[in-house]
N, C-alpha and C positions, 0 to 999 in steps of 0.2 A: 356958243355951246350951251345947251340947256343944263338945268340942275341935275337931271338924272345921270347923264354921262359923268359929270363931275363927281357925284357921289359914288358911282361905280368905280371910277378911277381911284378914288381915295381908298376904297376897300381893297382893290387889287394891289395897290402899292403899300398897304399896311401889313408889314411882315408879322405883326402880332395878331392879325385877324385870323379867324378859323379858316383852315385850309379849304373846306367845302364851300365856304362863302366866297373865298378868293377864286376858286375854280369856277363856280357858277357865274361870278361877275366877269371873269375872263371870257366865258362863252357869250354872255349877254352883250359885251362890248362889241362883238362882231356885227351887231345890228346898227351901229352908229358910225357916222363919218366924222372926220375932223382930225386935225393935226395932233390935238391933245390925246385923243383916243389912240391913234397910231403910236404916238410916242410912249404912252403908258404900256401898251401891249408889247412894243418892241423892247422896252426896258426889261421886262420879265422874260420875253422870248429869246433874248440875246445873252442873258446872264447865266453862266454855267452853274451858278449856285442855286438857281431856281429849281424847285422840285420838277422832275421830268413830266409828270402829269399836268402840272400847271403850265410849263413851257409848251406842251402839246396844245393845250386849250388856247393859249395866247397865239401860237402859230396858226391855228385854224382860224381864229377871229381876224388876225392880220390878213390872211389870204382872202377872207370874205370881203374885207374892206378894199383890198387891192383889186379884186375882181370887179367890184362895183365901179371903182375908179378907172379901171382899164390899164393900170400900170402899178408897179411896185417900186419901193425904194431900194435901189441896188445895194447901198451901204448897209441897210438892215438885213436884206436877204442873205448877204454873204457872212453876216455875223450871227445868224440864228443858231441856237443849239441844235444838235442832231434831231432831237425829238420835234422841236418846232419846225425845222426845215422839212422833215419827212411829211408831217401833216400839212404844212403849207403847200408843198408841191402837189400832194394828193388832192387837196381842195381846189387848187388852181386847175389841175387836170380835169376835174369834174365840172367846174363852172366856167372856165375860160382856157381852153387848150392852147390858144395862141399865146396867152400870158405864161402858161406853164412852159411852153417851148422856148420862149424868150429867157425865162429863168434858167432852164436847163442849159441853154447856150452860154449864159454868163457863168454858170457854175462848172461848165465843161463836162456836162453829163448828157448822156443819151436818155431821152424820155422813157424809152422802153425798159431800160435797166432799173429805173426807179419805181416801176409800177408794182413790184412785189411787196 
């Protein structure tokens, strides 16, 4: 992994960093692939103490990574906060409907019910 994702990950995981910086970094990390990127995004997206707006940004970026990979991590998907899950499913529906349908199946949801 290059230095840029490592630096971004450090900012995301720094609870003392400015919220706006952490949010921007969460969105930027969606452009990178790699286990460390996914793990950092998942850490925030699955933590119920994470600010809902930050969890949302992490969920969207995770979904972007998953869509590029063509698969998601089931254990992460099932632990996402409600905000992260909502945006992750929406992002998958927009970019990889097959992947979204697979996620809906695992979650026991009908895809149409979640489009609102």
